[in-house]
C-alpha positions as CSV (number, residue, x, y, z in Angstrom):
1,M,-5.8,-27.5,27.7
2,I,-8.0,-24.8,26.3
3,N,-6.8,-22.3,28.9
4,Y,-3.2,-23.2,28.1
5,L,-3.8,-22.6,24.3
6,F,-5.5,-19.3,25.1
7,R,-2.5,-18.2,27.2
8,I,-0.1,-19.2,24.4
9,R,-2.1,-17.3,21.8
10,K,-2.2,-14.3,24.1
11,Y,1.6,-14.3,24.7
12,F,2.2,-14.8,21.0
13,L,0.0,-11.9,20.1
14,F,1.7,-9.7,22.7
15,A,5.1,-10.6,21.3
16,I,4.0,-9.7,17.7
17,L,2.6,-6.3,18.9
18,L,5.9,-5.5,20.7
19,I,7.9,-6.4,17.6
20,V,5.7,-4.2,15.4
21,L,5.9,-1.3,17.9
22,F,9.7,-1.7,18.1
23,V,10.1,-1.7,14.3
24,G,7.8,1.3,14.0
25,V,9.7,3.4,16.6
26,Y,13.0,2.6,14.9
27,F,11.8,3.6,11.4
28,R,10.1,6.7,12.8
29,Q,13.2,7.9,14.5
30,A,15.2,7.1,11.4
31,G,12.9,9.3,9.4
32,Y,11.6,6.5,7.1
33,L,8.1,6.4,8.4
34,N,6.8,8.8,5.7
35,S,4.3,8.0,3.0
36,E,6.3,9.6,0.1
37,K,9.5,7.8,1.1
38,I,7.7,4.5,1.6
39,L,6.1,4.8,-1.9
40,L,9.4,5.6,-3.5
41,L,11.1,2.7,-1.8
42,T,8.2,0.3,-2.7
43,T,8.3,1.4,-6.3
44,K,12.0,0.6,-6.6
45,M,11.7,-2.7,-4.8
46,N,8.7,-3.7,-6.9
47,E,11.0,-3.7,-9.9
48,S,13.4,-6.2,-8.5
49,T,11.7,-8.3,-5.7
50,I,8.4,-9.9,-4.8
51,L,8.8,-8.6,-1.2
52,A,7.5,-5.1,-2.2
53,P,3.9,-5.8,-1.3
54,F,4.8,-7.3,2.1
55,L,7.0,-4.3,2.9
56,F,4.2,-2.0,1.8
57,I,1.8,-3.8,4.1
58,L,4.2,-3.6,7.1
59,F,4.7,0.1,6.6
60,Y,1.0,0.6,6.2
61,I,0.4,-1.0,9.6
62,L,3.0,1.2,11.2
63,L,1.5,4.3,9.7
64,I,-1.8,3.5,11.2
65,I,-0.3,2.7,14.6
66,F,1.5,6.0,14.7
67,F,-1.4,8.1,13.5
68,I,0.2,9.0,10.2
69,P,-2.3,9.6,7.3
70,T,-2.6,6.6,5.0
71,L,-4.5,8.1,2.1
72,P,-1.3,8.6,0.0
73,M,-0.6,4.9,0.5
74,N,-3.9,4.0,-1.0
75,L,-3.4,6.2,-4.0
76,G,0.2,5.0,-4.3
77,A,-0.9,1.3,-4.3
78,G,-3.1,2.0,-7.3
79,F,-0.2,3.7,-9.0
80,I,2.3,0.8,-8.3
81,W,0.2,-2.3,-8.8
82,G,-3.0,-1.2,-10.5
83,V,-6.6,-1.1,-9.3
84,F,-7.3,-4.6,-8.2
85,P,-3.9,-5.7,-6.8
86,G,-3.4,-2.3,-5.3
87,G,-6.8,-2.3,-3.7
88,I,-6.2,-5.8,-2.2
89,I,-2.9,-4.8,-0.8
90,S,-4.3,-1.6,0.7
91,L,-7.2,-3.6,2.1
92,I,-4.9,-6.0,3.8
93,G,-2.7,-3.3,5.3
94,S,-5.7,-1.3,6.5
95,A,-7.4,-4.3,8.1
96,L,-4.2,-5.5,9.9
97,G,-3.3,-2.0,11.0
98,A,-6.8,-1.5,12.4
99,A,-6.7,-4.9,14.2
100,V,-3.3,-4.2,15.8
101,S,-4.4,-0.7,17.0
102,F,-7.6,-2.1,18.4
103,L,-5.8,-4.8,20.3
104,I,-3.1,-2.4,21.6
105,S,-5.9,-0.1,22.9
106,R,-7.9,-2.9,24.5
107,Y,-5.2,-5.1,26.0
108,L,-1.8,-3.3,26.2
109,A,-2.5,0.4,26.7
110,H,-6.1,0.6,27.8
111,D,-5.6,3.0,30.7
112,Y,-3.5,5.3,28.6
113,F,-6.0,5.7,25.8
114,N,-8.9,5.8,28.2
115,S,-7.4,8.9,29.7
116,K,-7.0,10.4,26.2
117,F,-10.6,9.7,25.2
118,N,-12.3,11.1,28.3
119,S,-14.0,14.2,26.9
120,S,-17.7,14.4,26.7
121,F,-17.5,14.1,22.9
122,W,-15.8,10.8,22.9
123,V,-17.9,9.5,25.8
124,S,-21.1,10.3,23.8
125,I,-19.7,8.5,20.8
126,R,-18.7,5.5,22.9
127,D,-22.3,5.4,24.2
128,E,-23.5,5.5,20.6
129,V,-21.2,2.6,19.7
130,G,-22.9,0.7,22.5
131,K,-26.3,1.4,20.9
132,S,-25.5,1.2,17.2
133,D,-22.6,-1.3,17.4
134,W,-21.0,-2.0,14.0
135,K,-22.9,0.9,12.3
136,V,-20.6,3.5,13.9
137,V,-17.6,1.6,12.7
138,A,-19.1,1.4,9.2
139,F,-19.7,5.1,9.0
140,T,-16.1,5.9,10.0
141,R,-14.6,3.4,7.7
142,V,-16.2,4.6,4.4
143,N,-15.1,8.1,5.1
144,P,-11.4,9.2,5.0
145,V,-12.3,12.3,7.1
146,F,-12.0,10.2,10.2
147,P,-8.4,9.3,11.2
148,F,-8.1,5.6,10.7
149,G,-5.6,4.9,13.4
150,L,-7.2,7.2,16.0
151,T,-10.6,5.7,15.5
152,S,-9.2,2.1,15.7
153,Y,-7.7,2.9,19.1
154,F,-10.9,4.5,20.2
155,F,-13.0,1.4,19.2
156,G,-10.7,-0.7,21.4
157,L,-12.2,1.2,24.4
158,S,-15.8,0.7,23.2
159,P,-18.1,-2.2,24.1
160,I,-17.9,-3.6,20.6
161,S,-16.3,-7.0,20.3
162,F,-13.1,-7.5,18.3
163,K,-14.8,-9.9,15.9
164,R,-17.6,-7.4,15.0
165,F,-15.1,-4.5,14.8
166,F,-12.8,-6.5,12.5
167,I,-15.5,-7.8,10.2
168,S,-17.1,-4.3,9.9
169,T,-13.8,-2.8,9.2
170,V,-12.9,-5.2,6.4
171,V,-16.3,-5.0,4.8
172,F,-16.6,-1.3,4.8
173,I,-13.1,-0.4,3.7
174,I,-13.4,-2.5,0.6
175,P,-15.1,0.4,-1.4
176,P,-12.7,3.1,-0.4
177,S,-9.7,0.8,-0.9
178,F,-10.5,0.1,-4.5
179,L,-11.8,3.6,-5.2
180,F,-8.6,5.3,-4.1
181,A,-6.5,2.6,-5.9
182,Y,-8.5,3.5,-9.0
183,I,-7.8,7.2,-8.5
184,G,-4.1,6.5,-7.9
185,S,-3.9,4.5,-11.2
186,M,-5.7,7.3,-13.1
187,F,-3.4,9.9,-11.7
188,S,-0.3,7.9,-11.9
189,D,1.7,10.8,-13.3
190,I,1.3,12.7,-10.0
191,A,1.1,9.8,-7.5
192,L,4.8,10.2,-6.6
193,S,5.2,13.9,-7.4
194,S,4.9,17.1,-5.4
195,E,1.2,17.3,-6.5
196,M,0.2,14.4,-4.4
197,P,-0.6,16.5,-1.3
198,D,-3.0,18.6,-3.5
199,L,-4.8,15.5,-4.7
200,V,-5.1,14.2,-1.1
201,Q,-6.4,17.6,0.1
202,K,-9.1,17.7,-2.6
203,I,-10.3,14.2,-1.7
204,F,-10.3,15.1,2.0
205,I,-12.3,18.3,1.4
206,F,-14.9,16.5,-0.7
207,S,-15.2,13.8,2.0
208,L,-15.5,16.4,4.7
209,L,-18.4,18.1,2.8
210,V,-20.2,14.8,2.4
211,T,-19.7,14.0,6.1
212,V,-20.9,17.4,7.3
213,T,-24.0,17.2,5.0
214,F,-24.8,13.7,6.3
215,V,-24.3,14.7,10.0
216,V,-26.4,17.9,9.6
217,N,-29.2,15.9,8.0
218,I,-29.2,13.5,10.9
219,L,-29.3,16.3,13.5
220,V,-32.1,18.1,11.7
221,K,-34.2,14.9,11.5
222,R,-33.6,14.3,15.2
223,H,-34.5,17.9,16.1
224,Y,-37.8,17.6,14.3
225,N,-38.5,14.2,15.7
226,I,-38.0,15.5,19.2
227,K,-40.1,18.5,18.4
228,D,-42.9,16.4,17.1
229,E,-42.8,14.1,20.1
230,N,-43.0,17.1,22.4
231,N,-46.0,18.5,20.5
232,T,-47.7,15.1,20.7
233,I,-47.2,15.0,24.4
234,D,-48.5,18.5,24.9
235,S,-51.6,17.8,22.8
236,D,-52.2,14.6,24.8
237,Q,-51.9,16.5,28.1
238,K,-54.5,19.1,26.9
C-alpha cells in the first residue's frame, strides 16, 4: 500500500512538472515570459480579479525554471500589494519555483544538468554542500547575486535532501523577499517604469560588493589558518 501511494505521488508530481514546463514553453515562445510584461498584466488584473496573486506566482515559478531574473518581480510585488502581502506572495513564488527546479534536476533531467555542472568550480561547490549542507543553500538564498533558478537546479545534483533544501530555502528567502517588497513599495513610482533596470542594477552591484567582501574575508582567514598550521608543524618537527 505504501509503495502504491509513493508511485501515485511520484506520477502526480511528474504530471505537474510537465504541465508547468509546457505552459512555460508556450508563454516564452509567445513573448509573455518577461518580468515587465508580467507586472503590467498583474497590475491590471489586480484591479478586477482575485486571481492576480495566483497568476503572479505561476509566472514567478516559470521565470525561475527558465533562468529569467526574478528581482523585478520581488520589487513589483511590493509595488502592487504592499510590503507584507507582496513579500508573502514573492516568498511563495520563490519557494515553489525553487522546489520545482530542484525536483526537475534530481528526477527528470539529472543527466543533462550533471553534464552542465561538471567543471571543477561546480564540483568543488558540490563537495562543499556535502560538508556544510544547508549553510551553502542559506548563503546563496540571502544574496541576489546568485541566480536563483540556476542554483536550484544545481542543488538538485548535490547530496542535500529535498527537505533540507526546501526548508533552508524558505527560511533564508524570507528577509530578501520582504526587503525587496519594501523597496518596491518605497519606489512605487518607478516600479513599472523604464527606471526599473537601473534600480535592479544598483541592488545587484551592492549585493555583489557584499558577496566579494565576504568571500575574500573567508579566503584570507583560510590562508592564514593554513599558514599557521604549517608553521606549527614545522616548529614541532624542529
